[in-house]
C-alpha positions, -999 to +999 in steps of 0.1 A: -421+063+080-412+088+116-370+072+111-374+090+077-386+118+088-361+127+121-331+118+099-344+143+069-346+169+095-313+157+109-302+163+079-315+192+072-299+211+104-266+194+096-271+209+061-281+246+074-251+247+103-222+234+081-234+267+057-236+292+079-201+272+089-180+279+061-194+312+057-181+326+085-146+311+082-152+327+044-157+366+055-134+356+084-107+347+055-116+379+041-114+404+073-075+386+074-060+383+041-086+408+019-074+444-002-079+465+021-088+508+021-092+527+041-124+553+039-126+591+043-158+593+061-179+624+055-199+635+090-218+605+112-252+601+125-256+600+163-259+571+175-293+550+177-307+542+216-332+520+200-309+502+186-282+497+210-244+513+204-243+518+174-226+547+150-244+548+113-216+558+085-218+580+058-186+582+030-174+607+016-170+588-022-209+590-025-206+615-030-195+611-063-221+585-075-251+603-085-270+581-110-279+538-114-255+538-138-225+546-111-224+506-094-191+507-085-171+539-069-130+531-079-109+538-055-069+537-048-049+513-028-046+521+004-053+555+012-087+551-007-083+584-025-120+585-051-102+581-089-141+571-103-172+557-109-184+533-131-208+504-144-188+479-139-158+466-116-136+458-149-108+477-161-090+485-121-058+480-120-035+470-095-034+499-073-071+506-068-101+484-057-145+489-072-164+492-045-202+481-051-228+511-048-262+506-043-288+531-041-319+529-022-359+533-028-352+571-023-318+564-048-296+577-024-258+556-030-243+536-003-224+509+006-228+471+019-212+478+055-227+512+069-236+508+104-203+507+132-212+488+160-193+488+194-194+478+233-227+499+248-208+529+268-180+532+242-194+560+219-170+591+230-139+566+219-153+566+183-154+609+189-127+614+162-135+587+141-121+606+105-120+568+084-126+534+085-103+509+075-124+485+052-122+451+032-137+445+000-142+411-023-146+401-054-180+414-066-170+445-048-190+446-012-173+463+021-169+446+059-154+468+081-129+459+103-120+491+121-122+528+126-093+550+124-086+585+134-080+620+116-042+601+113-049+569+099-041+550+131-063+525+142-089+528+172-081+508+196-108+508+222-110+500+257-133+479+274-156+497+301-172+464+315-158+461+349 
């Protein structure tokens, strides 16, 4: 009986590792080949000393989302200009993308990714961040690739570790 127990434990472990490996590969492919959009950032909250070096992001397209019926914010590709809100992600043209909007317990609109983590001590390098370069998946969730400056250029941080 012990032999079967160990075989089942190993099989479950292999299955869990395989699942996470496939998920990681899928997200890497999405970041590499997915639809990219530059979203304008609203004022950014300061970083948290308790959670490490990261930036809490607020996107200006959320200003237009005011009710639970605004399930998607439709923006232009690649500029990320707000076009409209709608209940579903149907009827989207080739030069548009629908971004899923979530509502927290206080009924405030948020997007799936709103934290940007960076190397400790490098926060000053993101002082001019005005855009987030994101990739949008089929469900409308976003994944942050980089932050961009006021001209839309990707901010390439220099390592502060010596």
